[in-house]
Every structure is written in C-alpha cells, then in structure tokens.
C-alpha positions as CSV (number, residue, x, y, z in Angstrom):
1,M,0.1,0.0,-0.1
2,A,1.5,3.3,-1.1
3,T,0.8,6.0,1.0
4,N,0.9,9.8,-0.7
5,F,1.7,12.2,1.7
6,Q,1.9,16.2,0.6
7,F,3.8,18.5,2.3
8,N,2.1,21.9,2.7
9,N,4.8,24.4,2.1
10,K,3.1,27.4,3.3
11,G,4.8,28.0,6.8
12,Y,8.2,29.6,7.1
13,T,11.4,28.0,8.1
14,L,13.6,28.9,11.1
15,I,16.2,30.8,9.2
16,E,13.3,32.9,7.8
17,V,12.2,33.8,11.1
18,L,15.6,34.5,12.6
19,V,16.2,36.7,9.8
20,A,13.1,38.8,9.9
21,M,13.3,39.0,13.6
22,S,17.0,40.7,13.3
23,I,15.9,43.0,10.6
24,F,12.9,44.0,12.8
25,L,15.1,44.5,15.8
26,T,17.5,46.3,14.1
27,I,14.8,48.9,13.0
28,I,13.4,49.2,16.3
29,A,16.8,49.4,18.2
30,A,18.2,52.4,16.4
31,P,14.8,54.9,17.2
32,T,14.9,53.6,20.6
33,S,18.5,54.3,21.5
34,F,18.1,57.7,19.8
35,F,15.1,58.2,21.9
36,V,16.9,57.2,25.3
37,S,19.8,59.4,24.5
38,S,17.3,62.5,24.0
39,L,15.8,61.9,27.5
40,K,19.1,61.9,29.0
41,G,20.1,64.7,27.1
42,Q,16.9,66.4,28.1
43,Q,17.5,65.4,32.1
44,K,20.8,66.9,31.9
45,A,19.8,70.4,30.3
46,L,17.0,70.2,32.9
47,A,19.4,69.9,35.6
48,S,21.7,72.5,34.4
49,Q,18.9,75.2,33.9
50,E,17.8,74.5,37.4
51,M,21.7,75.1,38.7
52,I,21.9,78.2,36.7
53,D,18.4,79.6,38.3
54,N,19.8,78.8,41.6
55,V,23.1,80.2,41.3
56,S,21.8,83.3,39.6
57,Y,19.4,84.1,42.4
58,I,22.2,83.5,45.0
59,M,24.6,86.0,43.2
60,E,21.9,88.6,42.7
61,Y,21.0,88.3,46.3
62,M,24.2,88.5,47.3
63,S,25.0,91.3,45.0
64,R,22.0,93.4,46.0
65,A,23.2,92.9,49.7
66,L,26.6,93.9,48.9
67,R,26.1,96.9,46.9
68,M,23.4,98.2,49.4
69,A,26.4,98.1,52.3
70,K,27.2,100.9,54.4
71,K,30.8,102.2,55.4
72,D,31.2,101.3,59.2
73,L,31.8,104.4,60.6
74,T,31.8,103.4,64.3
75,G,33.8,99.8,63.8
76,T,30.7,98.0,65.3
77,C,30.8,95.3,62.7
78,I,34.1,95.6,61.0
79,G,37.3,97.9,61.0
80,Q,36.4,101.5,61.6
81,N,35.8,103.5,58.4
82,M,35.7,100.1,56.5
83,N,33.5,99.0,53.8
84,Y,34.0,95.1,53.6
85,E,36.3,92.7,55.4
86,N,37.3,89.2,54.6
87,L,36.8,86.6,57.0
88,I,39.5,85.0,58.3
89,D,38.1,81.4,59.7
90,A,36.5,80.8,56.4
91,P,35.8,82.0,52.7
92,G,33.4,84.7,53.2
93,I,33.0,88.5,53.7
94,R,31.4,90.7,56.4
95,F,29.8,94.0,56.1
96,L,27.4,96.5,57.7
97,N,24.2,96.2,55.7
98,Y,21.7,99.3,55.0
99,Q,19.8,98.3,58.1
100,D,23.0,98.8,60.1
101,K,23.3,95.2,60.9
102,C,26.3,93.1,60.9
103,Q,25.8,90.6,57.7
104,K,28.3,87.9,56.4
105,F,28.3,85.3,53.5
106,F,30.6,82.6,54.2
107,L,31.0,79.0,52.8
108,E,30.7,76.0,55.2
109,D,30.7,72.2,54.5
110,G,30.3,72.9,50.8
111,T,27.1,75.2,51.6
112,L,26.7,78.8,51.0
113,K,25.5,80.4,54.0
114,E,24.2,83.7,55.1
115,S,24.3,85.3,58.9
116,K,22.4,88.3,59.7
117,D,21.8,89.3,63.4
118,D,23.4,85.8,64.3
119,V,20.8,84.0,62.6
120,I,22.4,81.7,60.2
121,N,20.5,80.6,56.5
122,N,21.6,78.4,53.9
123,L,21.7,80.0,50.7
124,T,22.5,76.9,48.5
125,P,19.7,74.0,48.2
126,N,20.5,70.9,49.4
127,D,21.4,69.3,45.8
128,L,23.9,71.6,45.2
129,E,27.6,71.7,46.4
130,V,29.7,74.7,46.5
131,V,33.1,73.6,45.5
132,S,35.0,77.1,45.6
133,F,33.9,80.6,46.9
134,K,36.6,83.3,46.6
135,I,36.3,87.0,47.4
136,G,38.5,89.6,46.1
137,L,38.1,93.2,47.5
138,S,39.6,96.3,46.1
139,G,39.5,100.0,46.9
140,D,39.1,99.5,50.4
141,E,42.5,99.3,51.7
142,N,43.3,103.2,52.4
143,P,39.9,104.3,53.7
144,G,40.9,108.1,52.8
145,D,41.8,107.2,48.8
146,N,38.5,108.1,47.5
147,K,38.3,104.9,45.7
148,Q,35.0,103.3,45.2
149,P,35.3,99.7,47.0
150,R,34.5,96.9,44.6
151,V,33.8,93.1,45.7
152,T,34.5,90.3,43.4
153,L,32.7,87.1,43.9
154,F,33.6,83.9,42.4
155,L,31.5,81.0,42.8
156,E,32.0,77.0,41.4
157,V,29.0,74.9,42.1
158,R,28.2,71.5,41.3
159,G,25.3,69.0,41.6
160,K,25.9,66.9,45.1
161,R,27.5,63.6,45.3
162,G,24.9,60.8,45.1
163,Q,23.2,61.9,42.0
164,K,24.0,60.1,38.6
165,T,27.5,61.2,37.6
166,E,26.5,62.0,33.7
167,L,23.8,64.2,35.2
168,Q,25.9,66.5,37.6
169,P,26.1,69.8,35.8
170,E,28.9,72.2,37.1
171,I,28.9,76.0,36.9
172,K,31.7,78.7,37.4
173,I,30.5,82.4,37.8
174,Q,32.3,85.5,38.6
175,T,30.7,89.2,39.4
176,T,32.0,92.5,40.7
177,I,30.2,94.7,42.8
178,S,30.7,98.3,43.8
179,Q,28.8,99.9,46.5
180,R,25.8,102.2,45.5
181,N,26.5,105.0,47.8
182,L,29.9,106.7,46.7
183,D,32.6,106.1,49.1
184,I,33.6,109.8,49.9
C-alpha cells in the first residue's frame, strides 16, 4: 500500500523567522537608542537650567546686599571706616548692611550660608555643592583714598554627590560689585 503524503509548504523556516526578527530588531533599536539618549540629554539640560537658576538667584541676592552695604563709621561690625572685610576662619565676607546690621556670607561644608543678626541661613539648596567661593576686595585698603570699593565674587557650584554622575552639571560664575553710595 503506497501512501501519498503531500507536504504543505505554506509555513516559514526557522532561518527565515530569525532573519526577519533580526531585521525588525535592528529597525526598532536605532530609534529606541536615539530616544533614550534624547531623554538623558533633556534631563541634563533641565538639571543645568535648575542649577543656573539657583546660582543666579544666589549671586543676585549677595550682589544686592553688598551693593547696599554701608561704611562702618563706628567700627561695630568691621574695622572703623571700612566697607567690607574678608573672613579669616572661612571663605567669606562681612559688612554692615543698609539696616545697620552686621551681615556675612560664608562657605561651610560645601554650603553657602548667610549670617544676619547671628541667624544663619543656607543660601544654596541641598542638591548643590559649592566647590569654591572666593572673594576679592579692592579700593577699600586705604579709607581716605577716595577709591570706590569693589567686591569680586567667584563661585563654583556642582550637583551633589549621590546623583548620577552624567547628570551632575557644574557652573563657574564671577561678578564684581561696587557700592551704590559713593565712598567719599
């Protein structure tokens, strides 16, 4: 008895399926990796923008306070007839503010702080680390020289450790401020 078997060749072979899957994965992988890298770039850009916003606010706040500082005629806060004084124990500056109160800005443990009436406030948020805070004073060395005192602030800030390293932006900023009232 002869049996006639007919094979139905309507299916795909294993090789054809593997080739089709590899082509499909290649086509899908390219846009997916582009999308993932775009998301990382956007996260870094947002982190940088947030840092710039915070640092700009801090610099504007300190600049306004230093611009409005007064000459200490009595010597109650800093040296008599002085406008500004560098701190000795930490990077920072002390001055008599426009309300006749002793005020200072200083760096402590990677955080920029303000002391006004012996009340200490953090100026930098917890997610930022101040790497460097430098102050340059000029025009205040000789009180009778009629030179306008100037303060140069340099600030280097980066994202705190613990965040993803590729998402840690860093910024360096410098500005020079002179008092609003003429030093005469």
